[in-house]
N, C-alpha and C positions, 0 to 999 in steps of 0.2 A: 740464323746465328744469334740474333738478339734474344729470341725465345729460349734457346738452349742456355744462354748465359743466365737468364732470369731463373730458369728451372734449376740450374746448377747453383746459383746463389741461394735459392730457397733451401736446397739440400744442405749447403754449408751452414746457413742460419739454423736449420733444424738440428744439424749435428752439434753446432756450438751450444744450442739450448740444452741438448741432452748432456753435453759435457759440463755445462753449468751446474747441473743437478747431481753430478757424480763426484764423489770424494775419492781422490787418489791416496796413495800411501802417505804422502807428505801431509795432506789435509788431516788424515786420521792421526798422525803423530802430533800435529798441532793441537787437535781437539783433546787427545789424551793428556798431553802435557798441561794444558790449561785446566782440565778437570782435576789433575793432581795438584796444581798450584796456579790459581788464576792471577796471582800477584807477580808472576814472572815478568821481568822486563822484556821488551822486544829483543834486546841483545841476548839475554839468557835463553829465551825461547828459540831464537834463530840458531843458537849453538846446539841446543838439544835436538833440533830436527834436521840439522845439516844444511841450513840455508844462510845466505847473507841477510842482514837485517831488513833491507828494503823489500825484497821479494817475500820475506816472511810476513812483514806488516801488510803487504798487499793481499796475501792469502788470508790473514786474520780478518781484514776488512771485508773481503769477499765472503768469507764464512758468516760474518755478522749480517751482511746484506741479504744473503740467502736464507737467513734464519736458522742456520745450523748452530751457531753460537747465539743464543737468545738472551743472554744476560750473564752477569757475574755476581756471585754471592759468597757469603762467609759461612763456613760450617761451624755450628754452635753445639756445645755439649748440652744435650737435652736435660740431663739431671741437674747440672750446675745452673741451668737457666730456670729450673724450678718446675719442670714438667716431666716427672719420671715415669708416668704411666703411658704405655702404648696400648691402645685398644683397637682391634680390628672388628668392624661392625658390618654385618650383613644386613642389608635392607631388602625386604620383599615389598613390592608395591601392589596396591589394589589394581584393578584393570586400568592400566595407564592410558590416559588420553594425552594429546599434545599439550593441552592446557595444564594438566596435572604434572607432567614431566617438566615443563618450563618452570612452574611454580616450585617444584621440589628442587630442581637444579639451581634455581636462583637462591633459594634458602641455603643450600649447601655452600654456594659461593660466598655467602655472607658470614658463614660460621668460621671464625678464626681457629677454633679447636680442631677443625678438619684439615689435615695436611694434604691428603690425597683422597680423590673419589674416582672410582673406576666403574664404568658400566660393564656388567658381567653377563656371561652366558651361564647356564646351569640353573641351580635351584634358587639363587638369589639374583636380584636385579642390579644391586649396587654393592660395592665393597668400599668402606671408608677406613682411612687410617686417622684415628683421633688421638690427640695427646691431652693429658690432664695432669693437674697438680696433685689430685687426691681422688679417692673413691667418691667422696662427697661432691666434689666438683663435677665428676663424671655423671653422677646421679642427677645433679642439677642440669647439666647439659642435656641429658636424655629427656628429663621432664619438661624443660623450658625451650628446647630447640628442636630436637629430632621428632618428638611426638607431635609437635605443632606443625610440621611440614605436611603439605597436602599429599594424599595418596599413599601414605605409609601404612602397610598392612601389618608388618612384623619387623622387629629389631632383634638381632641376635649378636650379642657382644662376646668377643673372645679377647682375654687379657694376655699380653705377652709377659712371660716370667723373666725372660732375659733375651739379650741380643746375641745371636750366633755370628751373623755376618751383615755388614752394611758397607756397601761400596758405592761411591759416587762416580766411578770411572767405568765407561763402557768397555766391553771386551774389544780387542783389536779389530776383529771382523775383517 
């Protein structure tokens, strides 16, 4: 009897751990509402998602603890900030070793001009999203930052002429 209860308790703990990582429809509504406006008060948020304030706040705190909500930020107009150029940069590496990759990725992490860096499949190894105030500033960035990173074989820059869509809210899923 005692062994069965322990085994049953372990199943319950395992089920609860699985549930801890699953987002239900209310969690998704909370995330979407906060992605749309992270400055909502808990009262406003709770009304939008159909909960009373206390359970809503508990869910927000649980989403933060689990890392689903990893921070809050302001959306800034890129041109008004003075960085109108968006450049997507494909990087091909020499034969990468662990040491070269660590050095390259550490250099990428230090470069403020790089908003995003993705490890890719296909013909390039990395895809960077770089912002710049001007072509001259971008040229300086290439000459003084990217070409100095270890293991870089080639750099292919693609300039965005305009923005068609930018969304900071995930689909409902």
